[in-house]
Phi, psi and omega in degrees: 000156190298144169257152187271152172290141175276141176217176185295331179291322162316308181290332177281338184281304188268339186295313182304309180306319175297310177305321183286327173294326181299335179294340179270003179246148183284069178210133175270099197278141162218156176065050181282128183224124173281122183250337183207143180229105173224222177289330171264156187242119188235128185244152172251133178224149186243146177273121190293335190290318189232357181079001178300137174261151178219155176270130166239128185237130177260105200282145179302146181283142174080357181282312183235142164290162177301322184294325179289328178287322177299329180291333182300303179300340177295318181287312174305319172303319178294315178298318181295316179301335182267004179088013176257114181298121173213168182298134178277113181290154179247123176284149173283165186297336180273001180093346179273186184244342181232136179232146180275143180223159176251123171275094188302322182290342179242013176046050178219153180263141172222167175259151180229138173228166180232154175204169183295147174277141174237124178277149179157184182236139180296134179305324182293324171301318182296316180298323179292333188268356178248149172255006184272102184302321183296319174303311185295319173304320175305309182300320176288330175299315177292331180297305190298328183289314189289327176290326172298320182295319172304310184297317185301316180296307189289344179285339182242356182272136184257107181301148178290160178304142180087359179289131183215125164226166181290164181244127166270055178267197186303314187284324177291339178259315191229022180276182176303326180228071183298157193296328181256016171110153184285084185305327192285345185266001181301135185299340183289349180264142176278170186305316191293322175295320175307311182288334173294316175295329181285317172293327171294320176303312178303324181290314180293326175298316177300309182300318182297320175305310180288330183294326172083174184236040184293137179308338181291342181229348187225119176197193168302142172220166183281326174067001173212039197266066172266173184297344177281353174241027169239123177260130177263103170263196187287338184223006178196166175262142180239126174277132176232168173055084183261025181296332176265003186304142186201178169269125185192179184281137174309317180300332175290328182298312186299317178304311183301321182292330177263339192297328182285355178237023184298323187272354182292145183299335177259030179300326176303314185287326180294318182286332174290321178291322179283338172284329175298319179292317179301313181289342175293333182241343183205142180300136172223117174286164177296327178296315178297321183295320178303334181275356184295322176294332178294322181287324178297320176295322178296312174311311179295325171300316171309318181291315180300318177292327175308310178294329175293335172280354185230069181296343181293347186256129185281099185243029185291322180295313174300319183285337173307325178264310185297316185304301180297326180299313179298309182301314172305316184286334173290323178298323179274357194279131174232114186310122180284350177234000000 
């Protein structure tokens, strides 16, 4: 989702809260730098003693409960133990992972967490910078492999007592109040289009219920695992940004990874490469593969719902493409189950 441009006003608003949060962590901080501003606010900070860098994130208010936030580092730690590179959380001085701070300029409270910093280049930037189709295919094959590794871990992992995250299941994606917002109510749609989307929502909801939640296809997922959330280092790929991690379908993760390149001329080759990498590490049935277009449609609906909840974001250009796309897909949709 879009990030705001950084300016001095943003630094002045959020830096005091970040500085206050740092006092709760076992670090002697220097070089605190605001690096990203979306719904979460992200800083980079360095430890004076050894020069190690860390990510400090002020989480968006109202998105996750403290229990849900505390569950995220439990999973990322388990992923690292399974050989999947992910941010390593830093515990606060009191043993917890998140501390509350007040952003005085906005009269809001946020929870703040810290994790290790990972050097590398975003896979999305590497893909955008190359004109070599074979190199891009190799990157997507790598991406497929890391998604499969994550699903392998999640399918057999038993979360500890108290672990809780939201669910992107039939209700979470296509219910009366989906987690990312009522996409069919977006003002860009006409009344007839809204009716079409609502009817399709009900059809997809029934399909997802019939699809079921067997652990072979439904477990913890990243839920936002596109190339912009993969860091390429010298010797490994690192999965970042677990803020949307949820219980959901594995095919949703695959669809998210592919959605951002769907309109490119070589998309079929990219999908084939990603699935080759995935199947080298984990089974994916032909039936599950056939559901990828449906889950890409679901992803687009979720994005529209996200924007519907945030009218302050100028999404006219996005909706000029996404609106007609969703309506065409809904008009053609026939439940495969």
